[in-house]
C-alpha positions in Angstrom: 0.0 0.0 0.0 1.3 3.5 -0.8 1.8 5.6 2.3 0.8 9.2 2.4 3.6 11.7 3.2 1.5 13.1 6.0 0.8 10.7 8.8 -2.8 10.1 9.8 -1.6 10.4 13.5 1.5 12.2 14.7 2.4 12.3 18.4 5.2 14.6 19.4 6.8 15.1 22.8 3.5 14.2 24.6 3.2 14.1 28.3 0.5 11.7 29.6 -1.2 12.2 33.0 -3.9 10.6 35.0 -5.5 11.5 38.4 -2.4 10.3 40.2 0.1 12.4 38.2 2.6 12.0 35.4 2.6 8.6 33.6 4.6 9.2 30.5 6.7 12.0 29.0 8.4 12.6 25.7 6.0 10.3 23.7 6.8 10.3 20.0 5.3 8.0 17.3 3.1 8.1 14.2 0.5 6.0 12.4 0.3 6.1 8.6 -2.7 5.4 6.4 -3.9 1.9 6.5 -1.5 0.9 9.3 -2.2 -1.0 12.5 -0.3 0.4 15.4 -0.4 -1.6 18.7 0.3 0.2 22.0 1.6 -2.3 24.6 3.1 -2.2 28.0 2.6 -3.5 31.6 -0.5 -2.7 33.6 -0.3 0.8 34.8 2.1 2.0 32.0 -0.4 4.5 30.7 -1.9 2.8 27.7 -5.5 3.7 28.2 -4.6 7.2 29.3 -2.5 7.7 26.2 -5.5 6.6 24.1 -7.7 9.2 25.7 -5.2 11.9 24.8 -5.2 10.6 21.2 -9.0 10.7 21.1 -9.1 14.3 22.2 -10.7 13.4 25.6 -7.8 14.5 27.8 -5.7 17.6 27.3 -2.0 17.0 27.5 0.2 19.2 29.7 2.9 19.2 27.0 3.3 18.1 23.4 0.9 17.7 20.5 -1.4 15.2 18.8 -1.8 15.9 15.1 -4.6 14.1 13.3 -4.8 14.4 9.5 -2.3 17.2 9.7 -4.3 19.3 12.3 -3.3 19.7 16.0 -6.1 18.1 17.9 -5.8 20.5 20.8 -5.1 23.8 19.0 -7.8 23.6 16.3 -10.9 25.8 16.1 -14.3 24.3 16.9 -15.2 23.8 13.3 -12.0 21.9 12.4 -12.3 19.9 15.6 -15.8 18.8 14.6 -14.6 17.7 11.2 -11.7 15.8 12.8 -14.1 13.9 15.1 -16.3 12.9 12.2 -13.2 11.1 10.8 -12.4 9.3 14.0 -13.9 6.4 15.9 -13.2 5.1 19.3 -14.0 1.8 21.0 -13.7 1.9 24.8 -12.5 -1.1 26.8 -15.8 -1.8 28.5 -17.8 -1.0 25.3 -19.5 2.0 27.0 -22.8 1.3 25.3 -25.8 3.2 26.5 -27.7 0.6 28.5 -31.1 2.1 28.0 -30.7 2.3 24.2 -31.0 -0.6 21.7 -27.9 -1.5 19.7 -29.4 0.3 16.7 -30.0 3.4 18.8 -26.4 3.3 20.2 -25.0 3.2 16.6 -27.3 5.9 15.3 -26.4 8.3 18.1 -23.1 9.6 16.7 -24.6 9.7 13.3 -27.3 12.1 14.6 -25.0 14.2 16.9 -21.9 14.4 14.7 -23.1 13.9 11.1 -26.6 15.3 11.3 -28.0 12.3 9.4 -31.8 11.9 8.9 -33.6 8.9 10.4 -33.7 6.7 7.2 -30.0 7.2 6.5 -29.1 6.5 10.1 -31.1 3.3 10.1 -29.5 2.1 6.8 -26.0 2.9 8.1 -26.7 1.0 11.4 -27.9 -2.1 9.5 -24.8 -2.0 7.2 -22.4 -1.6 10.1 -24.0 -4.3 12.2 -23.7 -6.6 9.2 -20.0 -5.8 8.9 -19.4 -7.1 12.4 -21.7 -10.1 12.1 -24.6 -8.8 14.2 -27.3 -8.5 11.6 -30.1 -9.6 13.9 -29.1 -7.9 17.1 -30.0 -4.3 16.3 -33.3 -4.4 18.3 -31.6 -5.8 21.5 -30.5 -3.9 24.5 -26.8 -4.3 25.5 -27.8 -6.4 28.6 -29.3 -9.0 26.2 -25.9 -9.5 24.4 -23.1 -11.8 25.2 -19.7 -10.3 26.1 -18.4 -11.0 22.6 -21.5 -9.5 21.0 -21.2 -6.3 23.1 -17.6 -5.9 21.9 -18.8 -6.2 18.3 -21.7 -3.8 18.9 -19.2 -1.3 20.4 -17.0 -1.7 17.4 -20.0 -1.2 15.1 -20.7 2.1 16.8 -17.0 3.2 16.5 -17.3 2.3 12.7 -20.6 4.1 12.2 -19.1 7.3 10.8 -16.8 5.3 8.5 -13.7 6.7 10.3 -10.3 7.0 8.7 -8.8 6.6 12.1 -10.0 4.0 14.6 -8.9 3.9 18.2 -9.4 0.6 20.1 -8.9 0.1 23.8 -8.3 -3.6 24.6 -10.8 -4.8 21.9 -10.1 -8.5 22.6 -10.2 -8.5 26.4 -12.7 -11.0 27.8 -13.2 -12.7 24.5 -12.6 -16.4 23.9 -9.7 -17.2 21.5 -12.1 -17.8 18.5 -14.0 -14.6 19.0 -10.7 -12.7 19.5 -9.3 -14.1 16.3 -12.4 -13.1 14.3 -12.0 -9.6 15.7 -8.4 -9.5 14.5 -9.5 -10.7 11.1 -12.1 -7.9 10.9 -9.4 -5.3 11.9 -7.2 -6.6 9.0 -10.1 -6.4 6.6 -10.8 -2.8 7.5 -7.2 -1.9 7.0 -6.7 -3.7 3.7 -10.1 -3.0 2.1 -11.0 0.4 3.4 -7.5 1.9 4.3 -8.5 2.5 7.9 -5.7 3.4 10.2 -6.0 1.6 13.6 -4.3 2.3 16.9 -5.1 -0.4 19.4 -4.2 -0.7 23.0 -3.8 -4.4 23.9 -2.1 -6.9 26.2 -2.6 -9.8 23.7 0.8 -10.4 22.2 -0.5 -13.1 19.8 -2.8 -10.4 18.3 0.0 -7.9 18.1 2.2 -10.3 16.2 -0.6 -11.2 13.9 -2.1 -7.8 13.0 0.3 -4.9 13.9 2.5 -3.1 11.4 4.1 -1.1 14.2 4.3 -1.5 17.9 4.8 1.2 20.6 6.1 -0.2 23.9 5.5 1.9 27.0 7.9 1.3 29.8 6.2 1.8 33.2 9.4 2.1 35.2 11.0 4.6 32.9 7.8 6.5 32.2 8.4 6.8 28.5 8.3 4.9 25.1 11.1 2.4 25.2 10.8 1.1 21.6 8.9 1.7 18.4 9.0 -0.7 15.4 7.6 -3.8 13.7 6.7 -6.3 16.5 8.6 -9.2 15.0 11.7 -7.1 14.6 11.4 -6.0 18.2 10.9 -9.6 19.3 14.2 -10.5 17.7 16.3 -7.4 18.1 14.6 -5.0 20.5 15.8 -4.0 24.0 15.9 -6.9 26.5 12.8 -5.6 28.4 10.8 -5.5 25.2 11.8 -8.9 24.1 11.0 -10.3 27.5 7.5 -8.7 27.4 6.8 -10.1 23.9 8.0 -13.6 24.8 8.1 -14.0 28.6 8.9 -17.7 28.3 12.2 -17.2 26.5 15.0 -15.4 28.4 16.2 -12.4 26.4 19.9 -12.3 25.3 22.0 -9.1 25.5 21.8 -7.0 22.4 
C-alpha cells in the first residue's frame, strides 16, 4: 500500500497524566494510512490514558497530537468537529448506553456528529452491524448480548461514521480465542479493504504479532516509550525488556 507523506496520526513530545500524576513523557510515534499500530506495556504503564489523549478526551500538559495534519488541541471548533467525524473510538468496556438498543447506540453519533436523517441513520446502522456479524441484534439492549456481541456492537458504533482513524482500547479482552481471532481478522479487513488506520491498546501479544505493522512499547518504570518498530523485529532485536515482554517464556539475550 502506498503511504501518504502526511501521517494520519503524529504524536510529538507528549506528556500523559492521570489522576495520580505524570505517567509518560516525551512520547513520539506516528501511524500512517492503512496501518495497524499496537500500543503495549505492563499494567499501569499509561496505555488507556494515552489513548484518551489521542482521542481528544484528555488535554496534554505538554506536546501535541496531530490528526490528519491538524493539531487536535489547537484547532478551532469547526475543524475539531470535522476531525471527530473522521475518528472512531471503542472503549475497553464497550461504553454502550444501556437504555438504548444496539441500533440506537449506533445511530447516536450519526445524529450528533453527522446530522443524518432517520432513514439514512437506520440504513448505516444495518450495514455496520452486518459488517461485524450482528445482523439480527439491532433491536436488542446491551444487557441482552453476550460479552463478545457487546464488543462487536461497540466496534460497530465506532465504525458508524466510517472513520479513517479507529482507536481501540483492549478490543479482545474478555473474548474467547475464537472470537478474538475473528475480531483480529475484521481489523485486518478494515485496513486492507478500506484503508482504515487503527491504533489499538492491547495486552494480547499473539494479536500484536498477527495484525500490527508497528508496535509502541510503554515502559512503566522509565515513564516513556522504550521502543517503536515492527513487533517481530522488536521480538528478535529489541531492547531486552521489550523482548521479555513479547516472549516471557524465553530469556532475552543481551543485544
